[in-house]
C-alpha positions as CSV (number, residue, x, y, z in Angstrom):
1,X,42.9,52.8,143.8
2,X,42.5,49.3,142.4
3,X,39.8,47.0,143.7
4,X,42.2,44.4,145.1
5,X,44.1,47.1,147.1
6,X,40.8,48.6,148.4
7,X,39.4,45.2,149.3
8,X,42.6,44.3,151.1
9,X,42.4,47.5,153.2
10,X,38.6,47.0,153.8
11,X,39.1,43.3,154.8
12,X,41.7,44.3,157.4
13,X,39.5,47.1,158.7
14,X,36.4,44.8,158.7
15,X,38.3,42.0,160.5
16,X,39.6,44.2,163.3
17,X,38.4,44.1,166.9
18,X,37.6,47.8,166.8
19,X,35.2,47.3,163.9
20,X,33.5,44.4,165.7
21,X,33.1,46.5,168.8
22,X,31.7,49.4,166.8
23,X,29.1,47.1,165.2
24,X,28.1,45.8,168.7
25,X,27.7,49.4,169.9
26,X,25.5,50.3,166.9
27,X,23.3,47.2,167.4
28,X,23.0,48.0,171.1
29,X,22.1,51.7,170.3
30,X,19.5,50.5,167.7
31,X,18.0,48.1,170.2
32,X,17.8,50.8,172.9
33,X,16.1,53.1,170.4
34,X,13.3,50.6,169.9
35,X,11.0,52.0,172.7
36,X,11.4,55.5,171.4
37,X,10.3,54.4,167.9
38,X,7.6,52.1,169.4
39,X,9.3,49.2,167.7
40,X,7.6,50.1,164.4
41,X,8.3,48.8,160.9
42,X,10.6,51.7,160.0
43,X,12.8,50.9,163.1
44,X,13.1,47.3,162.0
45,X,13.6,48.2,158.4
46,X,16.7,50.3,159.3
47,X,18.6,47.4,160.7
48,X,17.3,44.9,158.2
49,X,18.3,47.0,155.2
50,X,21.6,48.0,156.5
51,X,22.7,44.5,157.5
52,X,21.5,43.2,154.1
53,X,23.5,45.7,152.2
54,X,26.6,45.2,154.4
55,X,26.3,41.4,154.0
56,X,25.9,41.7,150.2
57,X,29.1,43.8,149.9
58,X,31.0,41.6,152.3
59,X,30.4,38.6,150.1
60,X,32.5,40.2,147.4
61,X,35.1,41.4,149.8
62,X,35.5,38.0,151.4
63,X,35.7,36.2,148.0
64,X,38.4,38.6,146.8
65,X,40.4,38.0,150.0
66,X,39.9,34.2,149.6
67,X,41.0,34.3,146.0
68,X,44.1,36.3,146.9
69,X,45.0,34.0,149.9
70,X,44.4,30.9,147.8
71,X,46.7,32.2,145.0
72,X,49.4,33.0,147.5
73,X,49.2,29.6,149.1
74,X,49.3,27.9,145.7
75,X,52.4,29.8,144.7
76,X,54.1,28.9,148.0
77,X,53.2,25.2,147.6
78,X,54.4,25.3,144.0
79,X,57.7,26.7,145.1
80,X,58.1,24.0,147.7
81,X,57.3,21.3,145.2
82,X,59.7,22.9,142.7
83,X,62.7,22.8,145.1
84,X,61.9,19.4,146.5
85,X,64.0,16.7,144.8
86,X,61.5,13.9,145.1
87,X,58.4,15.9,144.2
88,X,56.5,15.0,141.0
89,X,56.5,17.9,138.6
90,X,53.0,16.8,137.5
91,X,51.5,18.2,140.6
92,X,52.7,21.7,139.7
93,X,50.0,22.0,137.0
94,X,46.9,20.7,138.6
95,X,44.8,23.8,137.7
96,X,44.1,22.4,134.2
97,X,42.9,19.0,135.4
98,X,39.2,18.0,135.5
99,X,37.5,16.8,138.7
100,X,37.9,13.1,137.7
101,X,41.6,13.4,137.3
102,X,41.9,15.3,140.6
103,X,39.9,12.6,142.4
104,X,42.2,9.9,140.9
105,X,45.3,11.7,142.1
106,X,43.8,12.3,145.5
107,X,43.1,8.6,145.9
108,X,46.7,7.8,144.9
109,X,48.0,10.1,147.6
110,X,45.6,8.6,150.1
111,X,47.1,5.2,149.2
112,X,50.6,6.5,149.7
113,X,49.5,8.0,153.1
114,X,48.1,4.6,154.2
115,X,51.4,3.0,153.5
116,X,53.2,5.4,155.8
117,X,53.5,4.9,159.5
118,X,54.4,7.7,161.9
119,X,55.8,7.2,165.5
120,X,54.0,9.9,167.4
121,X,55.5,8.9,170.8
122,X,59.1,9.9,169.9
123,X,60.4,13.4,169.7
124,X,61.6,12.8,166.2
125,X,58.5,11.7,164.2
126,X,59.8,8.9,162.0
127,X,57.9,8.1,158.8
128,X,58.6,4.8,157.2
129,X,57.3,3.5,153.8
130,X,56.0,0.0,154.0
131,X,56.2,-0.8,150.3
132,X,56.6,1.4,147.2
133,X,53.8,2.0,144.7
134,X,54.2,1.3,141.0
135,X,54.0,5.1,140.3
136,X,56.8,5.6,142.9
137,X,59.0,3.1,141.0
138,X,58.4,4.8,137.7
139,X,60.0,8.0,139.1
140,X,63.3,6.4,140.0
């Protein structure tokens, strides 16, 4: 079984309510066993070690799930941009840009957003453009 498939199954299992309740029961049982073990170092070491190991492994599981979700989201957005007539094809290949270029593009989109007004009181939200940007005119 590949790691991605295994991590997908494990993340679904780990994120379920049943697993959460099982963890609560285990912690409750551990806490109840404290007086029997006289709250000694070994008793504390059991929960500390087990939670540390689980946390360490969950980091990799969560990162794999995040990477997969991020890739799926990017593909969906790329497809929406591809089929949108007015979309700029330059935004389809942002992965290769450095941080400075991404910041510049983000500022440009913020400027475009500031020029838009939305009527939130009506049932049909109307967006109007107050004035076109130079880059908008270059597309036409």
